[in-house]
Residue, then its C-alpha position, 0 to 999 in steps of 0.5 A: f476490517i479486512f479479516m471480518a469482510c473476507t471471512l464472511n465469504f469463506g463458505f462461498f469461496i471454499g465450497d466443499i474443499d475439506r482441507p485444514e491448510l486452506i483454512e489456515a492459509a486463507a486466515a493468514v491472507v485475510g489477516a494481513g494488514d496492507l495490500e503488500q502484506v496481503l500479496r506476500s502472504l498469498v504467495a507464501e501460503a499458497k506455496a506452503a499449502t501445495g508443497a510447491r518449491y517456488a511461488a510467485l505473484g505477478v501484478i498486471g499493469e497496462h497492456g498486460v505487462l507485469t509491473e510487480f513480481l513477488h516471489e518465494g523460494l529463490t535465495d537473494e543470490q539466485t535472484a541477483s544472478i537471474g537479473a530482471l524479473p519476468t514481465g509476462k512472456g511465455v506461459l506467464g503471458t498466456l495466463v495473462r491473456e486467457k485469464r484461466t487456470i493453467r496446469l502443466h506437467s512440464i512448462a517446456d512442453h507448452p507451445d508458448s514456453y519462452g524458456f528461462p534466462p541464464n542462472h535460473p533454476p529448473m522449473r517443470s511442473f506449473l500451476g497458474v491461477p488468475v487473481a481478480a479484484g473487484g471484478r477485474a484482473f489484478g494478477n496471477l499466482y504461479l506455483t512451480e516444482k511440486d514433486g509428482g505434479f499438482t493435483d486436482d485438489d491443489v487446483m481447487l485449493v489455490e483457486a479458492l485461495s486466489r478468490i479469497a485473496g482477491s476479496a482481501v485485495t479489494t478491501a485493502r484498496l478500499q482501506e487505503r483510499l479511506r486512510s487517504m481520505a482521512v489524512g486529507e480530511d485531517r489536513e483540511r481540519i487542521a488548516r481550518d482550525l489554524h485559520d479560524s482559531v489560531i490566526q484570529d487569536l494572534f490578530a486579537v493579541g496583536l491588536a491588544l498589544q498595539g493598544i497597550a503600546e499606545r498607552v505606555t509612556d516608557p519608550t523602551a517598553a513601547s518599542t519592545i511591544e511594537e517589536s512583538v507586534d511585528r513578530l506576530d505579523l510575521v508569524v501570521e504570514s507564515l501561518r497563512a503560508y503553512i495553511f496553503q502548504l497543508r492543503a496543497t501537499g501531503d509531504r508530512g515531513q516537510l509540513d512537520d518541519r514547517l510547523q516546528e519552525l512556526v512553534s519556535r517563532m510563536g514562542s519568541a513573539y511573546 
């Protein structure tokens, strides 16, 4: 669904840019599955298509603070030695505020340059491009350290890729909402089936057993049947609690455990 929805817009986003790497990068981004895969694919493909040494995507939260920061190019050891990830200061904050593409030959020359923390690798050339989703600012794509600096073609390529990614983000969000709705509808359907079918059937079995117990002359057999009816009553009460829990929570593991317990108890009731 993501791939179909976004590829329909390739012509509009790409315009007159004739670069095969953009087509390949765009296909990789929109072909990704969930939202995190879309974002990670965007970072990786933008890095590969431009030849940048480092690439990152900052997701904008409340008050312009970066709440997520996905990056490519740094080793795990480098990431650990740097410490806390960026939150949107310096040039990154400028990009958040101004919501426009920024290209720099040297980050240090920008008046908003904030500097780098200890153990951070050198980063000079810079290309920052906003990513919008559903008409609203979603995040920013950052590329640094390209030999010779970023070209006009790089700017057009990354801007086109960011617009394609924005469309993919919007579609991925929609898919997540639809999946959540589907899960909710499944839970409601299961709860309704349990109440309308299973509980009613158990009531019918219990009533039938009570009728049989009244006609049985053997005391031991009658007592056994009555015990089965009592166990069925407990199962019905447990099912009612399960239905309430099913409608009130999405904790699938807890619900599965409860259902397994109910299956065992129902099996012992007969």
